[in-house]
Short mmCIF file of the C-alpha atoms (twelve columns), coordinates in Angstrom:
data_MODEL
# 
_entry.id   MODEL 
# 
loop_
_atom_site.group_PDB 
_atom_site.id 
_atom_site.type_symbol 
_atom_site.label_atom_id 
_atom_site.label_alt_id 
_atom_site.label_comp_id 
_atom_site.label_asym_id 
_atom_site.label_seq_id 
_atom_site.Cartn_x 
_atom_site.Cartn_y 
_atom_site.Cartn_z 
_atom_site.pdbx_PDB_model_num 
ATOM 1   C CA . MET A 1   152.827 115.834 110.349 1 
ATOM 2   C CA . ALA A 2   155.914 117.574 108.993 1 
ATOM 3   C CA . LEU A 3   157.448 114.209 108.050 1 
ATOM 4   C CA . GLN A 4   154.319 113.236 106.157 1 
ATOM 5   C CA . LEU A 5   154.256 116.611 104.354 1 
ATOM 6   C CA . GLY A 6   157.909 116.126 103.378 1 
ATOM 7   C CA . TYR A 7   157.125 112.708 101.910 1 
ATOM 8   C CA . TYR A 8   154.266 114.163 99.838  1 
ATOM 9   C CA . VAL A 9   156.502 117.003 98.549  1 
ATOM 10  C CA . LEU A 10  158.983 114.460 97.238  1 
ATOM 11  C CA . SER A 11  156.452 112.045 95.742  1 
ATOM 12  C CA . ASP A 12  153.342 113.894 94.520  1 
ATOM 13  C CA . GLN A 13  152.688 117.624 94.127  1 
ATOM 14  C CA . THR A 14  148.906 117.189 93.884  1 
ATOM 15  C CA . ALA A 15  148.823 115.372 97.207  1 
ATOM 16  C CA . VAL A 16  150.722 118.265 98.791  1 
ATOM 17  C CA . GLY A 17  148.029 120.719 97.720  1 
ATOM 18  C CA . ALA A 18  145.256 118.518 99.071  1 
ATOM 19  C CA . TYR A 19  147.141 117.912 102.312 1 
ATOM 20  C CA . ILE A 20  147.741 121.626 102.887 1 
ATOM 21  C CA . ALA A 21  144.081 122.412 102.078 1 
ATOM 22  C CA . ALA A 22  142.973 119.795 104.622 1 
ATOM 23  C CA . ILE A 23  145.276 121.292 107.271 1 
ATOM 24  C CA . ILE A 24  143.941 124.811 106.607 1 
ATOM 25  C CA . TRP A 25  140.333 123.536 106.729 1 
ATOM 26  C CA . GLY A 26  140.912 121.698 110.011 1 
ATOM 27  C CA . VAL A 27  142.629 124.632 111.717 1 
ATOM 28  C CA . SER A 28  139.919 127.030 110.502 1 
ATOM 29  C CA . PHE A 29  137.188 124.678 111.732 1 
ATOM 30  C CA . MET A 30  138.761 124.392 115.192 1 
ATOM 31  C CA . TYR A 31  139.222 128.163 115.428 1 
ATOM 32  C CA . ALA A 32  135.591 128.788 114.426 1 
ATOM 33  C CA . LEU A 33  134.419 126.156 116.902 1 
ATOM 34  C CA . LYS A 34  136.286 127.920 119.708 1 
ATOM 35  C CA . GLN A 35  134.543 131.148 118.711 1 
ATOM 36  C CA . GLY A 36  131.153 129.431 119.008 1 
ATOM 37  C CA . SER A 37  130.401 128.878 115.308 1 
ATOM 38  C CA . ASP A 38  129.695 125.272 114.324 1 
ATOM 39  C CA . TRP A 39  130.313 124.591 110.623 1 
ATOM 40  C CA . SER A 40  129.094 121.020 110.895 1 
ATOM 41  C CA . ASN A 41  125.484 122.282 110.645 1 
ATOM 42  C CA . MET A 42  125.898 122.697 106.904 1 
ATOM 43  C CA . LEU A 43  126.775 118.998 106.583 1 
ATOM 44  C CA . ARG A 44  123.656 117.757 108.383 1 
ATOM 45  C CA . LYS A 45  120.566 116.741 106.469 1 
ATOM 46  C CA . LYS A 46  117.617 119.029 106.845 1 
ATOM 47  C CA . LYS A 47  114.472 117.451 108.250 1 
ATOM 48  C CA . LYS A 48  111.683 117.138 105.738 1 
ATOM 49  C CA . SER A 49  108.234 118.186 106.778 1 
ATOM 50  C CA . PRO A 50  105.878 115.260 107.323 1 
ATOM 51  C CA . LEU A 51  103.454 114.400 104.565 1 
ATOM 52  C CA . LYS A 52  99.986  115.801 104.805 1 
ATOM 53  C CA . VAL A 53  97.367  113.068 105.116 1 
ATOM 54  C CA . VAL A 54  94.172  113.736 103.217 1 
ATOM 55  C CA . HIS A 55  91.044  111.700 103.813 1 
ATOM 56  C CA . HIS A 56  88.300  111.428 101.259 1 
ATOM 57  C CA . LYS A 57  84.759  110.393 101.980 1 
ATOM 58  C CA . PRO A 58  83.794  107.431 99.855  1 
ATOM 59  C CA . LYS A 59  80.963  108.287 97.539  1 
ATOM 60  C CA . GLY A 60  77.933  106.090 97.753  1 
ATOM 61  C CA . PRO A 61  76.316  104.624 94.689  1 
ATOM 62  C CA . THR A 62  74.129  106.954 92.701  1 
ATOM 63  C CA . TYR A 63  70.716  105.669 91.868  1 
ATOM 64  C CA . LYS A 64  70.070  104.987 88.200  1 
ATOM 65  C CA . SER A 65  66.839  105.711 86.470  1 
ATOM 66  C CA . TYR A 66  65.702  102.105 86.275  1 
ATOM 67  C CA . ARG A 67  63.332  100.742 88.904  1 
ATOM 68  C CA . ALA A 68  65.592  98.077  90.481  1 
ATOM 69  C CA . ASP A 69  67.951  100.684 91.942  1 
ATOM 70  C CA . LEU A 70  65.289  102.958 93.403  1 
ATOM 71  C CA . PRO A 71  65.103  103.122 97.229  1 
ATOM 72  C CA . ASN A 72  62.421  101.222 99.068  1 
ATOM 73  C CA . GLN A 73  59.771  102.871 101.195 1 
ATOM 74  C CA . GLU A 74  61.666  102.228 104.478 1 
ATOM 75  C CA . VAL A 75  64.655  104.296 103.321 1 
ATOM 76  C CA . ILE A 76  62.409  107.120 102.197 1 
ATOM 77  C CA . ASP A 77  60.542  107.051 105.537 1 
ATOM 78  C CA . GLU A 78  63.837  107.291 107.461 1 
ATOM 79  C CA . ILE A 79  64.862  110.327 105.403 1 
ATOM 80  C CA . LEU A 80  61.472  111.984 105.931 1 
ATOM 81  C CA . ASP A 81  61.751  111.379 109.693 1 
ATOM 82  C CA . LYS A 82  65.155  113.040 109.650 1 
ATOM 83  C CA . ILE A 83  63.644  116.045 107.863 1 
ATOM 84  C CA . SER A 84  60.882  116.330 110.455 1 
ATOM 85  C CA . LEU A 85  63.427  116.226 113.320 1 
ATOM 86  C CA . ASN A 86  66.311  118.327 111.963 1 
ATOM 87  C CA . GLY A 87  65.033  120.061 108.833 1 
ATOM 88  C CA . TYR A 88  65.850  119.675 105.145 1 
ATOM 89  C CA . GLU A 89  69.288  121.305 105.540 1 
ATOM 90  C CA . SER A 90  70.460  118.415 107.726 1 
ATOM 91  C CA . LEU A 91  70.262  115.968 104.802 1 
ATOM 92  C CA . SER A 92  73.381  114.917 102.962 1 
ATOM 93  C CA . ALA A 93  73.639  115.276 99.207  1 
ATOM 94  C CA . PHE A 94  73.157  111.521 98.879  1 
ATOM 95  C CA . GLU A 95  69.885  111.605 100.858 1 
ATOM 96  C CA . LYS A 96  68.625  114.543 98.811  1 
ATOM 97  C CA . GLU A 97  69.387  112.577 95.656  1 
ATOM 98  C CA . ILE A 98  67.398  109.600 96.970  1 
ATOM 99  C CA . LEU A 99  64.369  111.829 97.611  1 
ATOM 100 C CA . PHE A 100 64.689  113.420 94.190  1 
ATOM 101 C CA . LYS A 101 64.801  110.020 92.455  1 
ATOM 102 C CA . ALA A 102 61.884  108.743 94.532  1 
ATOM 103 C CA . SER A 103 59.774  111.790 93.631  1 
ATOM 104 C CA . LYS A 104 60.449  111.225 89.920  1 
ATOM 105 C CA . GLN A 105 59.399  107.577 90.328  1 
ATOM 106 C CA . GLU A 106 55.937  108.470 91.619  1 
ATOM 107 C CA . LYS A 107 55.104  110.785 88.713  1 
# 
């Protein structure tokens, strides 16, 4: 080590500074490691939190005002049966929309 330092002194002054800084860093690191402090933690990459997965319910088609898209009587009967079993609050927004469109059709 002393021979290498002597070579750097004779050939390049900048290399001497870098070499001495590396020696000081290494000795300081070993001393801190003996004391129980690990400096290598600052060189490790921090774990990123996993991405949050969000699920969306696909929206069903909305019924248009023309007659071809209006629900048939079987669909309306199934919705009315659901109301009689579980109440109006148990209907989804889509089912409520079907009933609303069907009621406008009959008028």
